[in-house]
N, C-alpha and C positions, 0 to 999 in steps of 0.2 A: 169074415168080419174079425178083425184083431181085437182081443179082448184086453182089457186092462192089466191082466198079469203078463202077457206078450209084450205089451207097449213098456212095463215097467223093465222087462228082461232086457229090451234093446237098450234102454239107458244104462242098466247094469253093465252090459257088454262095452258100451262106449266108455264109461268110467274105467273099466279094465284096461282099455287101450290109453286112455289119457294118463293113468297112472303109470304107464311105462315111461313117461317122459319126465324130465327134471321140473317141468313146469306145464300149466295149461297152455301158456303162450308157446312153449317150445313145441307142444303137440300141434298147435294151430298153424305154426310155421310150417312143420312138417308136412301138414295136409294141403296148406295153402288156403286156409279159411281166415276170417277175421278172429282176432285173438279173444275177443269176448264171447264168441260163440259156446266154447266148451263150459264156460260158467253158467251160461243160461241152461245148457242141457243138465248140468249137475244140479240146479235148483229146480228143474223141470219148468222153467219160465218159458221156454219154446222147445220145439221139437225140430231136429234136422230135416231139411229137405232131401228128396231123393237124390239130387244132383250131388248134395254134399256128402251123403252116405257113399255115393259111388267114388268120390274123392278120396274119403277115408279108405275105403278097401283099396282102391289103387296106389295109394301113396305109401300104405303099410303092408301090403301085400296080404290083405285079409280076405277070406272067403266071405263073400256076400251072403251066402246061405247062413254061415255062422253068425255074422253080425244081425242079420235081420231076424233069423229064425232060430238060432242058437244049434242048427244042425250043419253037417258037412265036417269042416276041419274040427278035430276034437278039443283044441283048445285056442286061446287067444296067442298071438305072437309073444315071444318072451323078449325080456329086455335086451338080451344079447342081440336078437334079431334087428330091434329097433336101434341099438347102439351102432351095430353094422351099417345100416342104412344111413344112419347120421355121418357116421364116419365117411362112407363112400361120397355122400353129398359134399362134405367139407373137403375131401380130397378133390373132388370134381372143380370146386370153386378155386382151390389153390393152384391147380393145373391151368385152369383158365387165366388167373391172375399172372402166373409165370409166363405163360405164352404171349401175354399182352406185354409184360415186362421185356421179354426177350425181343418181341417184334418192335418195341419202341427203341431198344438199345441198338438195334441193327439198322434203325433208320427207316425202314420200310413199313413195317406192321402189317403190311398186306399177306394174308396166308394164302 
């Protein structure tokens, strides 16, 4: 059974991850969740579901053992890692837009 101390520690680790982003909304967009969820977690108004925690781990490349139990990886990802992930996502979006623009300019658009 998970005690109150461990439960609070999970919220603390989530807050560490949220703090790596310029805003709670940016964190939510990166993870793919509703933008209101991080504020509910910060105020302890609700707790994340298991699927949401899996999304956090996958999107931010976070060890689930660290997030859930404080074990495994020795620390949370740092801001450089997150900025790198966000930069890669932005680059991917830009390339997709460029491909669409070039496809439209050539008249076909079918890749």
